[in-house]
C-alpha positions as semicolon CSV with decimal commas, in nm:
position;residue;x (nm);y (nm);z (nm)
1;M;1,642;-1,161;1,302
2;K;1,963;-1,012;1,438
3;I;2,304;-1,149;1,344
4;L;2,536;-1,106;1,641
5;S;2,914;-1,076;1,628
6;N;3,133;-1,308;1,837
7;S;3,172;-1,045;2,107
8;Q;2,797;-0,986;2,116
9;I;2,728;-1,360;2,144
10;K;2,961;-1,378;2,443
11;A;2,796;-1,069;2,593
12;A;2,451;-1,226;2,543
13;D;2,562;-1,539;2,728
14;N;2,711;-1,335;3,012
15;Y;2,404;-1,112;3,039
16;T;2,178;-1,417;3,054
17;I;2,396;-1,584;3,317
18;K;2,388;-1,269;3,532
19;N;2,028;-1,155;3,483
20;E;1,822;-1,472;3,448
21;P;2,016;-1,576;3,658
22;I;2,158;-1,912;3,554
23;K;2,492;-2,088;3,593
24;S;2,699;-2,109;3,277
25;V;2,706;-2,489;3,296
26;D;2,325;-2,492;3,317
27;L;2,299;-2,262;3,016
28;M;2,522;-2,511;2,833
29;E;2,290;-2,793;2,940
30;R;1,991;-2,601;2,807
31;A;2,155;-2,520;2,472
32;A;2,284;-2,872;2,419
33;G;1,947;-3,010;2,529
34;K;1,782;-2,817;2,244
35;C;2,032;-2,978;2,006
36;F;1,951;-3,322;2,145
37;D;1,577;-3,256;2,097
38;W;1,638;-3,171;1,731
39;I;1,860;-3,475;1,677
40;Y;1,611;-3,706;1,851
41;E;1,323;-3,577;1,639
42;N;1,513;-3,594;1,311
43;A;1,720;-3,908;1,367
44;P;1,519;-4,126;1,124
45;R;1,603;-3,885;0,842
46;L;1,972;-3,857;0,928
47;F;2,062;-4,221;0,873
48;P;2,061;-4,402;0,538
49;V;1,719;-4,541;0,450
50;S;1,874;-4,890;0,438
51;I;1,927;-4,877;0,816
52;T;1,576;-4,924;0,945
53;E;1,647;-5,050;1,297
54;E;1,731;-4,795;1,567
55;S;1,959;-5,052;1,724
56;A;2,189;-5,012;1,421
57;W;2,213;-4,635;1,451
58;V;2,552;-4,506;1,563
59;F;2,617;-4,147;1,671
60;H;2,983;-4,049;1,679
61;V;3,024;-3,735;1,888
62;V;3,355;-3,559;1,820
63;C;3,438;-3,298;2,083
64;G;3,701;-3,031;2,123
65;M;3,826;-2,915;2,461
66;G;3,630;-2,591;2,488
67;N;3,266;-2,507;2,547
68;N;3,164;-2,639;2,205
69;G;3,310;-2,971;2,314
70;G;3,114;-2,935;2,637
71;D;2,795;-2,905;2,431
72;G;2,896;-3,224;2,254
73;L;2,944;-3,408;2,584
74;V;2,595;-3,309;2,700
75;I;2,450;-3,432;2,369
76;A;2,642;-3,759;2,399
77;R;2,515;-3,813;2,753
78;L;2,155;-3,747;2,652
79;L;2,185;-3,979;2,353
80;Q;2,324;-4,254;2,576
81;R;2,050;-4,198;2,832
82;N;1,793;-4,257;2,558
83;G;1,948;-4,587;2,457
84;Y;2,137;-4,490;2,144
85;N;2,475;-4,627;2,039
86;V;2,719;-4,346;2,103
87;E;3,092;-4,323;2,043
88;I;3,280;-4,026;2,185
89;S;3,612;-3,887;2,067
90;L;3,802;-3,597;2,223
91;V;4,031;-3,400;1,996
92;R;4,315;-3,318;2,237
93;F;4,452;-3,006;2,068
94;T;4,513;-2,901;2,430
95;E;4,518;-3,106;2,747
96;E;4,313;-2,859;2,949
97;G;3,940;-2,838;2,896
98;S;3,723;-2,536;2,976
99;D;3,551;-2,534;3,316
100;D;3,211;-2,631;3,175
101;F;3,371;-2,896;2,954
102;N;3,531;-3,051;3,262
103;V;3,203;-3,055;3,453
104;N;3,025;-3,236;3,171
105;F;3,313;-3,476;3,119
106;G;3,269;-3,573;3,480
107;K;2,895;-3,631;3,424
108;L;2,975;-3,906;3,171
109;G;3,044;-4,137;3,465
110;A;3,150;-4,486;3,366
111;A;3,120;-4,391;2,998
112;K;3,444;-4,195;3,037
113;K;3,633;-4,523;3,009
114;S;3,520;-4,570;2,650
115;V;3,608;-4,218;2,534
116;R;3,872;-4,212;2,260
117;D;4,145;-3,950;2,288
118;I;4,273;-3,814;1,958
119;R;4,624;-3,679;2,003
120;S;4,771;-3,778;1,666
121;K;4,659;-3,888;1,324
122;T;4,685;-4,255;1,420
123;D;4,422;-4,202;1,693
124;I;4,155;-4,078;1,451
125;P;3,880;-4,340;1,417
126;A;3,738;-4,456;1,087
127;F;3,405;-4,274;1,078
128;A;3,161;-4,515;0,914
129;P;2,970;-4,373;0,617
130;D;2,641;-4,490;0,769
131;C;2,693;-4,321;1,107
132;V;2,597;-3,967;1,213
133;V;2,890;-3,752;1,320
134;I;2,808;-3,483;1,575
135;D;3,072;-3,214;1,518
136;A;3,147;-3,028;1,844
137;I;3,516;-2,951;1,796
138;F;3,518;-2,570;1,764
139;G;3,245;-2,312;1,814
140;S;3,202;-1,948;1,718
141;G;3,512;-1,821;1,897
142;I;3,767;-1,956;1,652
143;S;3,963;-1,691;1,461
144;R;4,266;-1,876;1,320
145;V;4,315;-2,149;1,064
146;V;4,281;-2,497;1,213
147;D;4,600;-2,702;1,212
148;G;4,752;-3,014;1,363
149;V;4,544;-3,305;1,481
150;A;4,223;-3,100;1,471
151;A;4,270;-3,035;1,098
152;E;4,345;-3,403;1,039
153;T;4,029;-3,504;1,228
154;I;3,821;-3,262;1,022
155;Q;3,967;-3,408;0,703
156;A;3,871;-3,759;0,820
157;I;3,514;-3,646;0,891
158;N;3,481;-3,477;0,553
159;T;3,602;-3,782;0,359
160;S;3,400;-4,037;0,559
161;G;3,070;-4,006;0,375
162;A;2,888;-3,984;0,709
163;T;2,601;-3,744;0,776
164;V;2,746;-3,452;0,972
165;V;2,554;-3,239;1,222
166;S;2,759;-2,942;1,347
167;I;2,684;-2,779;1,680
168;D;2,661;-2,399;1,660
169;M;2,900;-2,378;1,362
170;P;3,090;-2,612;1,131
171;S;3,421;-2,650;1,311
172;G;3,692;-2,430;1,166
173;I;3,472;-2,169;1,004
174;F;3,498;-1,807;1,116
175;S;3,174;-1,634;1,210
176;A;3,210;-1,356;0,951
177;D;3,510;-1,287;0,726
178;N;3,673;-1,608;0,600
179;S;3,905;-1,445;0,347
180;G;4,205;-1,541;0,561
181;N;4,079;-1,889;0,637
182;D;4,165;-2,221;0,474
183;L;3,821;-2,360;0,402
184;S;3,962;-2,705;0,323
185;K;4,019;-2,732;0,699
186;V;3,655;-2,668;0,789
187;V;3,396;-2,936;0,862
188;C;3,153;-2,977;0,572
189;A;2,821;-3,004;0,755
190;H;2,490;-3,135;0,629
191;H;2,307;-2,965;0,916
192;V;2,410;-2,681;1,148
193;L;2,229;-2,643;1,481
194;T;2,311;-2,286;1,572
195;F;2,216;-2,102;1,889
196;E;1,964;-1,815;1,895
197;T;2,104;-1,628;1,596
198;P;2,267;-1,729;1,266
199;K;2,623;-1,624;1,184
200;L;2,704;-1,397;0,892
201;S;2,932;-1,657;0,733
202;F;2,630;-1,886;0,686
203;F;2,503;-1,649;0,416
204;L;2,826;-1,598;0,223
205;A;2,888;-1,762;-0,114
206;E;3,240;-1,877;-0,026
207;C;3,107;-2,066;0,278
208;A;2,797;-2,216;0,114
209;P;2,941;-2,568;0,058
210;L;3,020;-2,597;0,430
211;V;2,703;-2,501;0,616
212;G;2,431;-2,726;0,472
213;K;2,087;-2,665;0,620
214;I;2,077;-2,409;0,900
215;H;1,853;-2,463;1,202
216;V;1,834;-2,173;1,449
217;L;1,750;-2,303;1,797
218;D;1,602;-2,080;2,064
219;I;1,810;-2,143;2,377
220;G;1,651;-1,873;2,589
221;L;1,913;-1,599;2,584
222;H;1,781;-1,305;2,781
223;P;1,512;-1,123;2,579
224;D;1,616;-0,781;2,710
225;F;1,965;-0,821;2,567
226;M;1,839;-0,959;2,235
227;R;1,588;-0,673;2,205
228;D;1,831;-0,393;2,286
229;V;2,155;-0,505;2,122
230;E;2,237;-0,303;1,810
231;V;2,369;-0,497;1,514
232;V;2,486;-0,426;1,160
233;H;2,334;-0,731;0,994
234;N;1,976;-0,860;1,013
235;V;1,803;-1,149;0,838
236;V;1,476;-1,045;0,675
237;T;1,193;-1,247;0,827
238;P;0,826;-1,280;0,724
239;D;0,701;-1,075;1,020
240;M;0,944;-0,794;0,933
241;V;0,825;-0,754;0,574
242;A;0,461;-0,813;0,665
243;A;0,482;-0,482;0,851
244;F;0,601;-0,314;0,530
245;H;0,312;-0,449;0,324
246;K;0,014;-0,218;0,355
247;P;-0,321;-0,385;0,275
248;R;-0,551;-0,177;0,059
249;Q;-0,829;0,022;0,215
250;R;-1,182;0,006;0,080
251;F;-1,182;0,357;-0,067
252;S;-0,839;0,337;-0,225
253;H;-0,807;0,421;-0,592
254;K;-0,534;0,384;-0,854
255;G;-0,388;0,720;-0,763
256;T;-0,332;0,593;-0,409
257;F;-0,075;0,345;-0,537
258;G;0,127;0,574;-0,755
259;H;0,233;0,599;-1,116
260;A;0,545;0,401;-1,206
261;L;0,761;0,452;-1,512
262;I;0,970;0,167;-1,655
263;I;1,247;0,255;-1,902
264;A;1,363;-0,067;-2,065
265;G;1,425;-0,264;-2,381
266;S;1,613;-0,251;-2,708
267;P;1,622;-0,476;-3,017
268;G;1,659;-0,837;-2,905
269;K;1,575;-0,736;-2,548
270;W;1,221;-0,605;-2,575
271;G;1,119;-0,892;-2,347
272;A;1,309;-0,731;-2,060
273;A;1,060;-0,444;-2,075
274;V;0,764;-0,683;-2,081
275;L;0,888;-0,867;-1,772
276;A;0,965;-0,550;-1,576
277;V;0,636;-0,386;-1,660
278;K;0,427;-0,695;-1,583
279;A;0,605;-0,743;-1,251
280;C;0,552;-0,376;-1,168
281;M;0,180;-0,410;-1,227
282;R;0,159;-0,733;-1,027
283;A;0,340;-0,558;-0,742
284;G;0,044;-0,322;-0,715
285;A;0,140;0,004;-0,883
286;G;-0,175;0,202;-0,957
287;L;-0,056;0,305;-1,303
288;V;0,240;0,182;-1,506
289;S;0,390;0,352;-1,809
290;V;0,677;0,216;-2,016
291;H;0,918;0,435;-2,212
292;I;1,057;0,227;-2,497
293;G;1,189;0,252;-2,852
294;K;0,912;0,278;-3,110
295;A;0,985;-0,068;-3,249
296;G;0,920;-0,228;-2,910
297;G;0,609;-0,035;-2,815
298;Q;0,365;-0,253;-3,006
299;M;0,508;-0,569;-2,850
300;V;0,457;-0,434;-2,498
301;G;0,109;-0,313;-2,587
302;N;0,013;-0,651;-2,729
303;H;0,136;-0,839;-2,423
304;L;0,023;-0,590;-2,159
305;P;-0,282;-0,387;-2,256
306;E;-0,298;-0,246;-1,900
307;A;0,031;-0,059;-1,949
308;M;0,062;0,285;-2,110
309;V;0,329;0,302;-2,378
310;L;0,541;0,614;-2,422
311;A;0,736;0,579;-2,744
312;D;1,091;0,711;-2,754
313;E;1,196;0,934;-3,043
314;S;1,426;0,653;-3,149
315;D;1,298;0,330;-3,298
316;T;1,556;0,124;-3,115
317;H;1,679;0,275;-2,788
318;F;1,645;0,514;-2,496
319;S;1,735;0,853;-2,645
320;N;1,508;1,112;-2,485
321;L;1,319;1,176;-2,162
322;P;0,941;1,189;-2,141
323;D;0,770;1,439;-1,912
324;L;0,873;1,306;-1,569
325;S;0,623;1,501;-1,361
326;P;0,348;1,233;-1,344
327;F;0,569;0,962;-1,196
328;S;0,625;0,869;-0,833
329;A;0,900;0,612;-0,906
330;I;1,114;0,524;-1,207
331;G;1,282;0,193;-1,289
332;V;1,552;0,204;-1,555
333;G;1,805;-0,031;-1,709
334;P;1,677;-0,372;-1,821
335;G;1,789;-0,424;-2,179
336;I;1,849;-0,056;-2,263
337;G;2,204;-0,103;-2,395
338;T;2,513;0,102;-2,314
339;S;2,568;0,320;-2,619
340;S;2,693;0,676;-2,573
341;E;2,348;0,817;-2,654
342;V;2,181;0,590;-2,396
343;A;2,445;0,691;-2,141
344;A;2,387;1,060;-2,208
345;T;2,012;1,018;-2,167
346;L;2,059;0,823;-1,843
347;K;2,275;1,107;-1,711
348;L;1,998;1,351;-1,796
349;L;1,745;1,129;-1,616
350;I;1,962;1,128;-1,303
351;Q;1,987;1,506;-1,318
352;E;1,619;1,572;-1,386
353;S;1,436;1,313;-1,176
354;K;1,269;1,438;-0,859
355;V;1,169;1,087;-0,749
356;P;1,377;0,783;-0,654
357;L;1,522;0,569;-0,930
358;V;1,558;0,191;-0,937
359;L;1,868;0,118;-1,147
360;D;1,950;-0,226;-1,284
361;A;2,137;-0,403;-1,563
362;D;2,265;-0,167;-1,834
363;A;2,196;0,139;-1,618
364;L;2,442;-0,005;-1,365
365;N;2,695;-0,087;-1,636
366;I;2,682;0,275;-1,749
367;L;2,719;0,394;-1,388
368;S;3,025;0,174;-1,344
369;E;3,192;0,372;-1,623
370;N;3,078;0,703;-1,472
371;K;3,108;0,656;-1,096
372;T;3,091;1,028;-1,021
373;W;2,721;1,013;-1,117
374;L;2,651;0,816;-0,801
375;A;2,673;1,140;-0,604
376;F;2,386;1,290;-0,805
377;L;2,132;1,008;-0,775
378;P;1,797;1,123;-0,637
379;K;1,748;1,063;-0,266
380;G;1,617;0,714;-0,194
381;S;1,740;0,559;-0,518
382;I;1,795;0,183;-0,525
383;L;2,066;-0,006;-0,716
384;T;2,015;-0,379;-0,782
385;P;2,343;-0,526;-0,911
386;H;2,430;-0,892;-0,948
387;P;2,785;-0,983;-0,838
388;G;2,942;-0,908;-1,177
389;E;2,774;-0,569;-1,202
390;F;2,873;-0,489;-0,845
391;A;3,236;-0,581;-0,915
392;R;3,235;-0,325;-1,195
393;L;3,079;-0,063;-0,966
394;A;3,329;-0,140;-0,691
395;G;3,620;-0,143;-0,936
396;E;3,736;-0,491;-0,835
397;K;3,616;-0,844;-0,777
398;L;3,574;-0,906;-0,405
399;S;3,495;-1,194;-0,174
400;H;3,129;-1,202;-0,074
401;F;3,211;-1,069;0,273
402;A;3,423;-0,787;0,130
403;A;3,149;-0,707;-0,124
404;I;2,897;-0,660;0,158
405;E;3,140;-0,430;0,337
406;K;3,191;-0,235;0,014
407;Q;2,820;-0,200;-0,052
408;R;2,777;-0,066;0,304
409;E;3,048;0,189;0,231
410;L;2,887;0,302;-0,095
411;S;2,539;0,322;0,059
412;Q;2,664;0,540;0,342
413;K;2,877;0,759;0,118
414;H;2,606;0,828;-0,140
415;Q;2,297;0,780;0,082
416;I;2,151;0,519;-0,151
417;Y;2,022;0,165;-0,119
418;I;2,216;-0,119;-0,281
419;L;2,061;-0,462;-0,325
420;L;2,338;-0,709;-0,407
421;K;2,161;-1,003;-0,567
422;G;2,248;-1,365;-0,497
423;A;2,143;-1,678;-0,312
424;H;2,110;-1,457;-0,002
425;S;2,066;-1,108;-0,143
426;S;2,195;-0,831;0,083
427;L;2,043;-0,485;0,106
428;S;2,264;-0,207;0,241
429;L;2,100;0,102;0,388
430;P;2,229;0,460;0,407
431;D;2,270;0,424;0,785
432;G;2,515;0,134;0,745
433;Q;2,280;-0,151;0,827
434;V;2,251;-0,458;0,605
435;L;1,945;-0,678;0,555
436;I;2,004;-1,039;0,442
437;N;1,727;-1,207;0,245
438;S;1,588;-1,544;0,350
439;T;1,387;-1,643;0,040
440;G;1,474;-1,769;-0,309
441;N;1,620;-2,081;-0,466
442;P;1,872;-2,191;-0,733
443;G;1,598;-2,212;-0,996
444;M;1,601;-1,833;-1,000
445;A;1,944;-1,832;-1,161
446;S;1,794;-1,772;-1,503
447;A;1,730;-1,493;-1,752
448;G;1,479;-1,224;-1,669
449;M;1,476;-1,263;-1,291
450;G;1,655;-0,931;-1,244
451;D;1,413;-0,753;-1,479
452;T;1,130;-0,890;-1,269
453;L;1,289;-0,766;-0,945
454;T;1,331;-0,418;-1,097
455;G;0,960;-0,408;-1,178
456;I;0,854;-0,533;-0,834
457;I;1,062;-0,279;-0,644
458;T;0,955;0,005;-0,873
459;G;0,591;-0,092;-0,817
460;F;0,633;-0,083;-0,440
461;L;0,826;0,242;-0,455
462;A;0,554;0,408;-0,663
463;G;0,298;0,336;-0,393
464;P;0,299;0,397;-0,020
465;C;0,641;0,238;0,052
466;T;0,963;0,407;0,157
467;S;1,278;0,313;-0,033
468;M;1,386;0,079;0,246
469;E;1,045;-0,087;0,258
470;A;1,024;-0,119;-0,122
471;A;1,370;-0,275;-0,152
472;A;1,337;-0,509;0,147
473;L;0,983;-0,616;0,063
474;G;1,078;-0,645;-0,304
475;M;1,369;-0,883;-0,250
476;Y;1,168;-1,094;-0,004
477;I;0,854;-1,118;-0,221
478;H;1,064;-1,183;-0,531
479;G;1,230;-1,481;-0,362
480;K;0,906;-1,601;-0,202
481;A;0,728;-1,602;-0,537
482;G;1,018;-1,803;-0,677
483;D;0,987;-2,053;-0,392
484;L;0,613;-2,088;-0,447
485;A;0,658;-2,127;-0,823
486;L;0,913;-2,402;-0,761
487;K;0,640;-2,622;-0,612
488;S;0,504;-2,681;-0,962
489;Q;0,838;-2,655;-1,143
490;S;1,196;-2,772;-1,096
491;H;1,518;-2,577;-1,052
492;E;1,590;-2,638;-1,420
493;S;1,248;-2,538;-1,555
494;L;1,172;-2,229;-1,348
495;I;1,153;-1,908;-1,553
496;A;1,085;-1,544;-1,468
497;S;0,727;-1,554;-1,594
498;D;0,651;-1,833;-1,345
499;L;0,767;-1,605;-1,066
500;I;0,543;-1,318;-1,177
501;D;0,246;-1,554;-1,190
502;H;0,304;-1,645;-0,824
503;L;0,329;-1,293;-0,685
504;G;-0,032;-1,307;-0,567
505;L;0,034;-1,614;-0,353
506;A;0,350;-1,453;-0,221
507;F;0,150;-1,152;-0,102
508;K;-0,110;-1,375;0,061
509;S;0,162;-1,562;0,249
510;L;0,258;-1,241;0,432
511;H;-0,067;-1,246;0,624
512;Q;-0,059;-1,616;0,712
513;I;0,227;-1,587;0,961
């Protein structure tokens, strides 16, 4: 699913108006009508359970003076037409409304007499905590911090305790980079009804408290424009990754699906190797070997008899390379430590490997101290940092938006793939594109999840997947397995082993779309 910039959204509207053709005011009617349909269908779940009678439901529609406000006026009219109690407030941050706003204000008819104008703080109504506020103050075009009476109205909405449904975007938020914004002056929405495509800011950590649940509504923007427009950011969808997953043919054999090598573990962290190896096998690698200190080899063998154990010369750590020629993909880093000997051996691996590497955890921490090594990574290598590891790689702690821009820069410069882990993991490609993940849940914020992801991606990479396919499919399946495991667990109780146990169901879900 494409994420359009503000200019592209405007271009999509204009293209639709010209080529459907349709009048802009009619396109507004269609978009707002989709919002009304969603509100009508979900109304019983928006109000407190104590309010059981529809006659007691109150919708307070708060409109700005632009086209977002025009959407709000259409919604208010449709709510009134269906017999609901509707209060309408206009935030008069300017006296002149947009053309389509003015048309829809006129369509209110006699209801115009009951519209409240908000010109100062004293005009702001007391939004009841048991009402539903429809936020239609500002849309996607805003690019400056909200001030004046609009900011005061937003503050009143946020402190009211009411359920808030924002139209297109929470008012005051920027569509992408919010580093220069004052997020205390943004509507805190429970639901966002956005048009045709989500906005990048919806997926950023700094904006997470503001966007609630996101509902993307198809408003019929012209399919030719949506098909042909080129974007930087895409949301990974089930149909996208289903195309990456290649079902096995009848005469396939273990050699068809590659031989993966996992280099992991050290005293106290042997379990990292177990998790990575098990996940690699569950991801479908034909053969999996693990290179590990002698003291950890028996543990892996006892837990995973299907794996082949290659003992390091050292009892405790990664100190020498095995013969690399049998392997089609190598995952390295979980629990290996960062000693000088481990670092030297990792450098040798980077120099000697003829196949892509998947680097995580301690391998990334070593890279962050030796950034020149990035230039020598084998083609198609994949880095999987969490935000702290990425900050060390980048050399500074960045906002989520800035981190995504930095990972794009590094991927293009070094022709590598970087998977920045988080609630919405982002995968940057060597061509500058970014894929945003749509699966996963807060229960996955626990030990071992990264080790599991390393194993999954390495397993895909060993078989018939390109680096892009392995990384994109890996982050999606990893999150999907976590979501499926959550059905029998809670956010607090979910552990990495639960996720591995649900990989089979995650694969099956790809072919149920």
